[in-house]
C-alpha positions as CSV (number, residue, x, y, z in Angstrom):
1,E,230.1,93.0,55.7
2,I,231.8,95.9,57.5
3,D,228.9,98.2,56.7
4,Q,226.5,95.8,58.3
5,T,228.2,95.8,61.7
6,P,225.6,96.9,64.2
7,N,226.4,99.9,66.4
8,A,229.5,100.8,64.4
9,T,229.9,104.5,63.6
10,D,230.9,105.7,60.2
11,E,234.4,106.4,61.4
12,E,234.7,102.9,62.9
13,K,233.6,101.4,59.6
14,A,236.1,103.6,57.7
15,A,238.9,102.5,60.0
16,A,238.1,98.9,59.4
17,K,237.9,99.4,55.6
18,A,241.4,101.0,55.8
19,K,242.7,97.9,57.6
20,V,241.2,95.8,54.8
21,D,242.9,97.9,52.2
22,E,246.2,97.5,54.1
23,A,245.7,93.8,54.3
24,V,245.0,93.6,50.5
25,T,248.2,95.6,49.8
26,T,250.3,93.3,52.1
27,A,248.8,90.2,50.4
28,K,249.5,91.5,46.9
29,N,253.1,92.3,47.9
30,A,253.5,88.8,49.4
31,I,252.1,87.2,46.2
32,D,254.4,89.3,44.1
33,Q,257.4,88.2,46.2
34,A,256.5,84.5,46.0
35,T,258.9,82.5,43.8
36,N,256.8,79.3,43.4
37,N,253.2,78.1,43.4
38,A,253.3,77.0,47.0
39,G,254.5,80.5,48.0
40,V,251.7,82.1,46.0
41,D,249.1,79.8,47.6
42,T,250.5,80.5,51.1
43,A,250.5,84.3,50.4
44,K,246.9,84.1,49.1
45,T,245.7,82.0,52.1
46,N,247.4,84.4,54.6
47,G,246.0,87.4,52.8
48,V,242.4,86.1,52.7
49,D,242.7,85.2,56.4
50,S,244.0,88.7,57.2
51,I,241.2,90.3,55.3
52,N,238.5,88.1,56.9
53,N,239.8,88.8,60.4
54,V,239.3,92.6,60.1
55,Q,236.3,93.7,62.2
56,P,235.3,97.3,63.1
57,T,236.2,98.2,66.7
58,V,232.8,99.2,68.0
59,V,233.2,101.4,71.1
60,K,231.9,104.9,70.6
61,K,228.2,104.2,70.9
62,E,228.6,102.0,74.0
63,E,230.8,104.7,75.6
64,A,228.1,107.3,75.0
65,K,225.4,105.0,76.4
66,T,227.5,104.4,79.5
67,A,228.0,108.1,80.0
68,I,224.3,108.7,79.8
69,E,223.6,105.9,82.3
70,N,226.2,107.3,84.7
71,A,224.7,110.8,84.4
72,A,221.2,109.4,85.0
73,R,222.4,107.6,88.2
74,A,223.9,110.8,89.4
75,K,220.8,112.8,88.7
76,K,218.5,110.2,90.4
77,A,220.8,110.4,93.5
78,E,220.5,114.1,93.4
79,I,216.7,113.8,93.1
80,D,216.6,111.5,96.2
81,Q,218.4,114.2,98.2
82,T,216.0,117.0,97.2
83,P,214.7,118.5,100.4
84,N,210.9,119.1,100.8
85,A,210.1,116.9,97.7
86,T,207.5,114.2,98.3
87,D,208.0,110.6,97.3
88,E,205.6,111.1,94.5
89,E,207.5,114.1,93.2
90,K,210.7,112.2,93.3
91,V,209.2,109.3,91.4
92,A,207.9,111.6,88.8
93,A,211.3,113.3,88.4
94,K,213.0,110.0,88.1
95,A,210.6,108.9,85.5
96,K,211.5,112.0,83.5
97,V,215.2,111.1,83.8
98,D,214.4,107.6,82.5
99,E,212.5,109.0,79.6
100,A,215.4,111.3,78.7
101,V,217.8,108.3,78.9
102,N,215.6,106.3,76.6
103,N,215.4,109.2,74.1
104,A,219.1,109.8,74.2
105,K,219.9,106.1,73.7
106,A,217.4,105.9,70.8
107,S,219.2,108.9,69.2
108,I,222.5,107.2,69.5
109,D,221.2,104.1,67.9
110,Q,219.9,105.9,64.8
């Protein structure tokens, strides 16, 4: 399930898997400490819930996309301020920026 998380990097998936391993260890310890059936059942339920609640923290790709979008906005503003450029030249330059943004985002999503 963790490996199927969209937009999660390998590192984000590995961190989530480490949290699962930690939850498994905690659950096993709680089961070992239980002194009766009810305690075992409670430890099992709590352990399963803890494991199921682990999700990768997906931030790296979105941060990269946001940085690209910010750079594109800045570049377009710079293009708009280019002296002696015609409107057509500005539109063409901005289209190249948009193309670069799309290519960069596609590379991030691979």
